[in-house]
N, C-alpha and C positions, 0 to 999 in steps of 0.2 A: 503168587504164584502164577505163572505164566499163562495168558488165558490166548486162544486160539480165534483167529477171525472167520467167520462163515460166510464173507462177502463172495470169494472166489466162486463158494458152490452154490450159493443162490444163483449168480450171474451164470456159471454155466447149467442150470436148471433152465434158466431163462431162454438162454441160447438153445438148448436143447428143445425147449419147445418151439420156439420158431423155425427150427431147422426141420423138425419132425415133422409137423402139422400138415405144411403144402405136401410134402411127399408122402405122407398115408392118404391126404384127399384124391391125389391123383392115382394112386396105387390100387384105390377102395373097388372093389368090385359088388355083382351086384347078385341078389337070389331073385329066383322066379318062381311062381307057382303057376300053373295052369288049369284051366277049365273048373270041373268041380271041386278040386284042391283048393283052389284059390277063392273059388266063391264060399266055401265053407268057412275057411278062415276069416274072411270079411265077415259073414254071418253071425260070428263068435263075438266078432267086436261091437255090430248091431244089436247084438242080444244085451251083450253086457251094459252099452250106454242107454240102452230103450229101457231096461230094469229098470235103474239107476233113475231115470227121467219118469219113468211111469208113475211110480209112486207117490209123486207130488198131485196128481190128476184127480181134480173132483173135490166135492165139499168135505169128505173125508179122508182127503190125500196125506202122505207122512209128510213130517219133514227130512230133510236130509243135512247131515252136519259136515262141512267140508274142512279141512285144513288149509290154514293161509301160510305163505310163508312170513308173514310178519303178523302180529296180533293173534288174539285168540281165535277160535274157530268159528267159521260162519254158519249160523242156521238158518236154509232158507227152504221155500216151495216153489221158486221160480225155477222152470224148466229149463231157458238158457244159461243159467246160471250153474246149475246141475252140469249139463253137458261143457260148459267151457271149462272144468273142474278137473275133468277124465281126461287120462293119459295113459294107455296099457302098455305093459312091456313089451308082447309080442308084436313085432312092425306089423305084420299081414292083418291081425287083427287089428291095430290101431287106424290102418285105412279104412277100414269100415267105421269105425269111430269118428273119425275126423269127416269124413263125408257125411255123415247124421248130424254132427256139429254144425256143418255149414248150413244144411237145412234149417235148423233150430234157428242159427244165426241170421238168415236171410229171410225167415217167417218175422223174426222179430222186428227186423229193419223196416221191411214193409207194412205189418198191420200193426206191430208193436206189442202182440201176444199170440197164443196158440202155437207156442214153441213145444208144448208137450204134447200138443194133439199132432203137430207134424210130427215129431219122432215117434209115436206109438204107429201112426199111417205108414210111415217110412218102412217101419220094421213089419207091419202086417203083410203089406205090400210084398216086399222084399222075402222074407222067409216063405210066400207063397208060391215064389219063383216066377215074378210075372216073364214071359216072353217077350211080348210087347203091349205096352201100356195102353189102351185105348177106351178111356172113358169118356162119356159123354153127358154127364150130369151137369145141368144150370140149374145152381138153386137160387138164380135172380127173383123166378115167380114167389118163393117163399119170402122176400124181404116185405119189409115194412116198416116205413120210416118212423125214425122218432119223432115224437111231436112235442111232449110233455117233460115235466122235469121228473116224473115218476118212473118212467121207461128208461129215462137216462140213469136214476139211480139202481135200477133193476140190473142194468147191463154191467153197471161199476163194479154191485154187489157181488154177481155171479165170478167175474173176472177176479176179485178180491177172496176168492174160497169162501163165499158166505158171510163176509165181514160185513152187516149192512152200515157199521159206523163210516167205515172206507167210503161206502157207496153213496150214502148222504151226503157226507162232506165234499166227494166229487161234483155231486150233482148241485149244491150249493154253489160251489165255485164256478160251474159252467151257466148257472142262471144270474149270477153276478157279471160275468164277463161276457156272457152272450156263447154262443156254440161256433162262433169263429173267432173268440179271445184266447189268452195265451194262459196257460196253467202250467205251473212247475210244482216241482216235489224236491224240497231240501230238507235237512236233520235240522229238526229245532233244540231248542235249549231248557224245555222244558219237558215235565212228565207227561202233560197233555196235548192232543193234537190241536193245530190252531190254523186259521185261514186267514190270509193278509191280501188285502185289494191294493194295489200300487199301479201308477200310473207308467204306462211303459209302452214300449213298441218291439216288435219281432219281425225281422227280415230274413230272408232266405239266403244268408250268404255267410260263409265262414274264415276261419283265419287260411291265410296265402300258404302259411308253411307249418308244419308239426313241432318246429323246434321254439314256438311260442307259447306251448303248453305250459300253465301251470300246475296243473292238476293230471299227473300222469294215468293215475288209476280210471279215472273217467274221461280223459283226453279232451280236457276243457280248458279253458283259459277264463278265470274270474278275478277281476278286479273290482275294487271300492272306489270310488269317488274319482274317478279317471278324468283328464282331459282327452278332448275328441277333436281331431283335428280333421276336416271335411273337404276334401277335393274334387272337385268335376273334371279335372284332368290325370292323365297318368304320371307318377313321381317316379324318376329313377336315379337323378342327380343327387349327390349327398348333400350338397349346398341348398337344395331345396327345402331339407326337413334339418337340417342342422341346427337352426335357431328354435324350432319346436323342442328338438332332443333336449336341449341346454334348457329351456324354459321348465320341460318336465321334472328335469335331474333338480333345479335349483328347486322347485317348490317340494320336491321329494312326492311327487304323485305319478301314476302311470299313465300311459299315452295310449289311446285309440285312434291309428291312422285309418280314415275310409274314402280310397280314391279309386278312380276307374281303375290301375292296376299300381302294386310296388315291385319293382325289380332293379335290378342292377346293384349300382354301389347304395340305392337310399335300403334297398331291403338287405344287402350283406351288413350294413351298418346296424341296424337294427335289430338281427339276430344276433352278432357279435357283442352287443350291448346285453340284450336277455341273457345270453349265456355266459357272460363273464358276472352277472348280477349287476351290474351299475345302474341298469333301469329296466323297469317293469313297460316294456312296450310289445303292442299286438299291430299286423296290417290287416284290412280287410278290403276284399275288393268291393265296391258300390253294386248293390243290388237294381236289376231292372237292366234295361238298355235305351240309348239315344234320350229323348225328351221323358221318357218316363223314370228313368234314371236320375236326370236332372232334378225333376218332382218331388222325387223319394229323399234326395238328398236335402231339398228345402225342407220337407217334414222334420229329417232329423235335426236339421238347423233349427227350427222354431221351439221341437222337444227339446232340446240341449242348449238353447242360447247360444248358438255360434253361429259362425259364418261360413258358408261355401265359399272355395276358393275357386272362382270361375275365370273366364277370360275377360268377360266385360267388369270384372271386379278391377279398380285401379291398382289394388293391393297384391303384391306378388307374395308365392310362398315361402321366400327368403327374408320377407321382411314382415313375417307373421309376430302376433303379440298375443299375450295372454287373455286379452280382451275378446278375441275373434276366435280363442278356443271354444268349444261346448265343453258341458260339464253333464255328469250324471252321478246318481246314486251309486248304481253299481252295474255292474254288465256280465255277461255271461256269454261266452263263444264257443261253438265247437266247429267240427270240419265242415257242417251242412248248415248252420242259423247262428242267428246272434239273437239275444235278448237284451232290453236297454230299459233299465228301470230306473223311476223316480228322477225323468229329465229336470235339469234345473232352469228349462227354459221358462218364460211369462207365461201363466195361466190364460189370462187373455189372451195371447197371441195365438194359443193353443186351441182355443174355443174359435176364434176368428176361421183359424185356419179350416177347420171341422165344417163350420157355416160356409166356406166359399166352397168346398168339396160339395156338399150337399146340394148347393145351388147349381152345380155345373152337373150332378147326377141327373137334377129335375130337368135340366133342358131339355127340349124336344130335339135340337139338332145334334147331341152326342150319341154317337155312333155305339151300338152294344159292347162292343170290345172296349173302347174307353170308359164307358160306363161300369164295367166289370173289374176295371182296372182303380176306377175312382171310389167305388164301392169297395174294393180289397182294402185300399190307403186309407179311406174313413175308420174302417174296423181295425186297421192296425194301430192308427193314431187315435181314437177316442174308445177303443174297448178296453182298454187297461190289461193289466195281467194279474192273475191270483197267483199267489204262494202260499203252497200247502208245507206247514214247517210240523215234519214228525216228530213228536214226543216220544217219551220213552225211558223207563228205570235203568238202563243200561246201552251201552252202546250196541249191543249184539240184537238187543229187541227193537231200537232203533232201526238197525240195517234190515230186521226181517220184515217189519211193518214198510217200510220204505219200498223193498221189492215189490209187495202186495201193491201198495198206492200207485206206483208207478206201472204194474199191469192193470190196472183197474181202469189209470187214466188213458192207456193207450189203447184199451178196447172199448172205452166210450167213445173217444174220437173215432174208431173206426164204425162203430155203430152208429153215430152222426151221419156219416160219411154215405154209409151203402145200405144200412137199415139191420134190422134181427132176424134171427132165425129161432127155433124152439131150442133149449139148450140142453144140457145133458147127453148131447152125441144122438140127440132124437133126430135131428135135421138129416145129418149122413144115415141113418139108421133108416129112415123113411126114404130117402134118396136110393138106396140100393134097390130099393123093391121098382125102381124105374130104370134099371140096368138088366137091359133084355138082348139076347143074339137072335140072329134068325134060326138057329139051329137048337131044338129043345134038348139034344144029346150033349151040347157042349156043357150044360149046366150039371156035370158030375158032382154030385154030392150035394146035391141042391136044396135038401132039407135043411142045412143049416143057411143058403142063402136064397128064400122064395123069391120069386118075380111078380108084381102083380099083372094082373089078365090083360089092363089095360095099358102096360108099357108100350112103347113102341120100341121093335129091333134096333138095334147098332150095328149098322152095315158094317160086316166083318168080310175079309177076302178068303180067309182058310181058318184051318182048326186054331193055331195058334194063337190069332186075334180072338176066335170065341171065348179062347181059355183065359186071355187076358180081362176080358169083361167079366168074366166069371170070377176072377181071383179080385179084381177091385170090389166087384160086388159083396164079397167076403171081407174084405180089407177094411172098406169105410164103417164095419160095425165095430172095428176095434176100439176106438174112443170111449163107446157105451159100454163097453165090455169092460174095460179098465176101470171106469169110474165105480161100476157095479163089483167090480172085486177089491177095489179100494175100500168100499163101504162094509166088506164082507158078506156081499149078497149073492145068491146064485146065479149068475148072469146069464146063463143059457136059459134057463125058465124065462126071466122077465123079459130077455130079447126076443123069446118068441111071442110071448103076450103081446108085447108092442106091436111087433109085424102083422099079429093077426088082426088088430085092430085097424089096419089100413084099408082106407075106404070107407070107414063107417062114418056118417055125418058128425061134426062136430068133435073128432077124435084125429085131426090131425096133429094139432099139437099135443096129445096125449102121450106123457112121459111116466118114468119114474125118479121120484125125488130121494137121491140117495141119500139125504142128511134127515129127512123125516121117516123114511122109508113107507113111502105110499105112492099109488099111483094120482098124478094131478094133470090139470094143463097146464104145461110149461110157462107159456106166455102168462097167462094169467097169475100163476105164482110167482113171477117174478124171475123163472131162471130159464136165461135167453141168452145168444151168443151172438156176435157180430157176424154179420155174412161174410164182411172184409177178412175177418179173422179165419174161418171156416174154410173158405174159398181159397186165400193165399195157402194154408197148412196142406190142403188136398193138391194144389197144382205143384207145391214144390217137392212134397214128399213123392209123388208118384215120378216126378222129374228125376230125382235121384236114383229111385228104386228102379224104374228103367234102366238107366245107365248102369248102374251096378249088376242088372241080371244080365245085361249084353256085354258086359267086360268076359273076355276071355284070359286074359293075362295079368297077375298083379308082379309089381317090379318094386323092391327094396333094397337098402344097401345091406349087405353081407352084415354077419355077426363079427365077421373076419377083421373087420377095421377096428372094432374096438379091444380083439384080442390082439391085434398087431400094434396098437397104441400102449397099451399094458407093457408088452415085452420090449418097446424103444425105450419107456419109462424106466422099466426094472434095469436095463444096459445103463442107462444114463445115469441112473441112481448107483450102481455098483460102480461105475468109471468117476462118480463125483466121490465114492467115499475111499476109492483106492487114492483119489489124488489128496483126499484129508489127509490120508494115512501118510503117505508120503511127507508131507508138511509135518505131521506130528512127530514123524522120526529126525526130520531135520532139527526140529528144535529141541528136541530131547539131545540128539548130540551135540547140538550148540551150548544146552544150557550144564549138559555133564561133562563137557569138555572132552569129548571121545574123539578117537582118531577118526578122521572122516574118510580116510582112504578104505577102511576096512569094510566089509560086506554088510550091507543091512540085516541080512539074516543074521549075523553072528551077533547082533547086540542081544545083551542078557534078557531073558525072559521077564524075570523080576521086575527089571527098570521099566521095561515096556508097560507092565500089566499094571506097577503103582501111578505111572505118569496117566495112563489110559482113567486110574479113578479119580485122579485130581481134576483131570477134564471134565468128567462126567458132574 
């Protein structure tokens, strides 16, 4: 039986796609909504995203199940993970959702936690219709420095949504490596969670190019037992690193290049080898500047057992041997930092280097700036790295627990850096009482947002600015209300009770434990929030909300573009079918020995029907 080829039809479709795509893009027009209509559409998107994220807030927050393009569904209580997973069909609504996603992402990058709080605050402020955000709350006076392991565990526990095991494990890790030490969270291979202390170093430099990434999902480069080339100078020529690339290829080990900079032919060769799969390689800019950079490279050389190629060294880069390269157990590199674990340098050399740094720190002639840099180097070289290996019975369980560990770890670091506040939304709730305006008439509806008689008025120039202060005062009660609503409590009654206690001696940290359903001293009960998280969430949320409320027009690509694209594809498909039909007719004519001069339409319908059935 004769078989038709579909190659021509496919090629036509590919040609159609290439020809049609730029034409549609250039001809696309925009759809615009103005004023209240645009803001209403954006508010719908903000509400949808905030409702999905808000359910995860507090000790009784719910889980969210997210469909993934690969593998099974993901179950999480992490606010930023939920926010990232949401895309809305309506383009105007999606604008609002995208902006709140940016708030959550920014808060997560700065503070490492507080994404749900930031989302709730942004929605609360925007839904109230802020004309001009002018909040004057400064929570610095509420901060309390963390000094004990118990307080560290409290911060970690509350951010882990009440899981004391997570908090205690992070407290143990921080106690062993110090508050300046490095703690990482990885997926383990057992059912139980484990903590492992390894000798390592972390510095604030990441990969030069994203093409080096080995884990696309987490945007990281992870190597096991890599070779490490250390250079004080800039590397541009391919000949400088060619011998090192050959050494790594022959030994079948990854290669890490740490230099002042890597560009030109050298960088192109590294990327090309990585993309072709011929060699696992990554290039990193050396941390620090000037003499400090040289010293840090020396620390890395001692830690990894390698040699720094400097101008004073007689051996040039193109004559590098494997004995001059460093080595380490593993290395993890992101766009911002690098963690070196289990360096294969001499233990005695590392101890001697640490003693040298301590003597320089103790030297009275060392300036304060140099002393701070020396202390930082000593902490990185001697502190070690704690690795928390998260266990579980399934991949889904491990992923959900890892999210909680990440949140708790980030919150703990933020608390160590700036201090703590009473948790459960109480800090913002009490801070709302300090937001007053010079005009009492501006607090319309102030029954839901009372003001302390001791509050100093915030200077305002007009009624709109006074209204902005009032709206902020109401909005900052949103996180506490969301936590109480998730716990099934009557938020209005409890919030009113807490606000009425303001000013009472020993009642500043008084709040409501949503997990137990009782009023407690939040700090004594271990329910605390890092100041950095609360501050960052409030600043980010008020910033995007003020931008949204002052936006007067929204512009998106019109739906006509998609319709036009579908029409073009239908036309091309019809044309391709017609071409295939002509080929089919020609084959019938040839196979059946018919007269090629007769009109196509005069062919016997039965013959055509039979041949079409054979083709199918």
